[in-house]
Residue, then its C-alpha position, 0 to 999 in steps of 0.5 A: m668473092r671476098t667481102l670486107l666490111h670497113e667501119l667508119p668512126a662514129a660521128s655521134a654517140g650511138t651511131q655507126r656506119h660501114v662500107r662494104s668492098l667486094h674483092f673478085g679474082s685470084g690475085t695472081s696477075g698483079r693487076k687491079a681494077y677498082l669500081q665504086a658506086a654513088l659517092h654522091a649518095d642520092e645518085i641511085p642508078p650506079m648502085l643498081v648497076a653495081q648489083c648487076l656487076i656483082e652477079r657477072l663478076t661472081a660468075l666470071e670469078a667462078a669461071g677463072a676469068i679474073a686473074g688479077e683483082i677487081v674491087l667493087v664498092p656497091m654503096a660508096n657513101p653510107i653517110g650521104l645515104a642517111q641524109d634525108v632532109q624532110g623527105t628529100a635525099f641530100g647525098r651530094f654534100d656532107l651536112g656537117t661541113g657543106i663539103n662535096f663528098n667528091r671534092q678534097f681528096r688528098h693530092l699526093t704529088p707534092a709529098l710524093i716527089p721528095a719521098l721518091e728521090g733516090r728510090l726510083g730506077p731505070d725499070v718502069a714496072a719497078n717504079t710503078r710499084t715504088i710509087r704505089a707503095a709510097s702512095r699507100s704510106l702517105l695515105a696511112a699517115w693521114q689521120p682523118t678528123s671527121e667521119a666524112e674525111a674518114l670515108k674519103h681516106l678509106l675509098q682513096t686507100l682502097a683504090a690507090d694501087a689500082d691500074l683502073v679506077l671507075d667512079l660511077h655517078c649520074d647527073n640530074q637529067a643527062v645523057m651518058h657522059i664521062y670525065t677523065g684526065t687529058p693524058q688518058v683520053q685515048a686509052l678511055r675512048p673504048l669505054a666511052a664507046y661501049l657505054g654510048a657516051q655522048a660527051l667525053l670531057y677531059s682536063e688536066v686539072s679540073g679543080d678541088d681534087p675529085f676522087d678519080e683525078t686524085l688517083s690518076r693525076l699524080w702519074w702524069e705529074l710524076a712522069a713530067h717531074f722526073d722526065g729524063r731521069y726515071p721512066i714513069d708510066p703516065w697511065g699508071c692509073l687510068a681513071a674516069t668519072v662515069e655519069l650514068r645518065g639522069e638520077t631517075e633513070v633507074s631500070q633493070p634493062l639500063a643497069e644490065q646494059d651498062a654493066d655489060a658495057l663496063l665488062a666489055a671495057l674491063r675485057r679490053l683493058g685486060h682485067v677480065s679474060g676473053d675477047a672484048p667486042t669491037a668498040p663502036a664509033g664513039c663521041p668526040a672528046t672535048p675539053l672541060e674548059g670548053v663546057e658552057p654552064v648555062t646559068a640563070p641571070v635572074s630568078g623565075i620559072v625555068v622553061f627549057a627549049k633544049t633537052p639532054g642529047d640535043w645538039v645546040e648551035a651558038g645563039e640558039l635558045v636553051a631556056e627561058i626564065v619567067c618571073p612570076l612577080t613581073d611576068t618578064r621572060t628572059p631568054l637564055h641563048a647558047l654562047t657555044t656550039g656543042r652537045c647539051f649533055a645535062r640539065s637541072a631537074r629543078r624548074f624554078a631558078t635562083r639567080g646564078m643557078r646552073l641550068a644546063k651544060i653544053a660540051g663545046s670544043t673550044p676551051y674558054r674557061s679556067g679555074k675550078l671547072l666542075s659543078p660545086 
């Protein structure tokens, strides 16, 4: 294992943060997988899973089972991890700007298209190498203006030439679920099955350029743009956001289970040698445009009628909001049929607050599809 310590520019005098990346494998096959944990720094389950992966990948490397390279960033956001506000962790948004740490990565397609003109040819593999080199050049020219932007620049650069990218997160209270791009659903079904995901959510463009989509989206966009002229693999980078249940589900047995599932997927996709176990039957894939975000129309005490993992029929009661000022009870009924895969851990709602998410099969939303 090779360990690199990446220094972030100091946001203030007398402060300095670092990101550690671990590099496993002989690097002889040319293949690369990239995994990172807790880009939202107050999401702890992924960091424990990463610890389990370190043990397993170290043993696999010693056994000569990693011909390519597997990069693991076991703590992706030291900035957010230090944001403790009067005893409450605040790792989702940068306190300096209010920007979500998993938004506003660099969407490279508009700059790549002119940069690639005249440089592509009839060979898919050669085109893949050219696109990755051009992507790295564009990222090298990016001059971050803040510590948080420097973190995004570093993480995107580490993953820009990967064949597989897995961004490990968790939700407030949730069952296992996964987000990926529409063109990649079939390729990532086994990952969802190994992990026991209860929702596999897809969209071509989810909005606001999250980490995983920034790395994968350029491939299908370039394939469409140069279609008929140059062959480009739309799966040049398979990428997904893996939501490892809820934020309090931090246990060694669950972390071991999830690490084993991730390794099964790495084996199936050829990043670790050996036979992968047969993938069980997985959940159906549903469009992100079909997810119903159940929101609070009024403020009050939240009393849930549904829990993550429950199947919800349209018209069923999901939650009730009780106003402590007027004693009024406001029922919230589902508009769509599907799996309730996540809900808020808070039990007092402000007006407009998202309370739960239901994975429906019929798309009806557009625009920015992710939570803020």
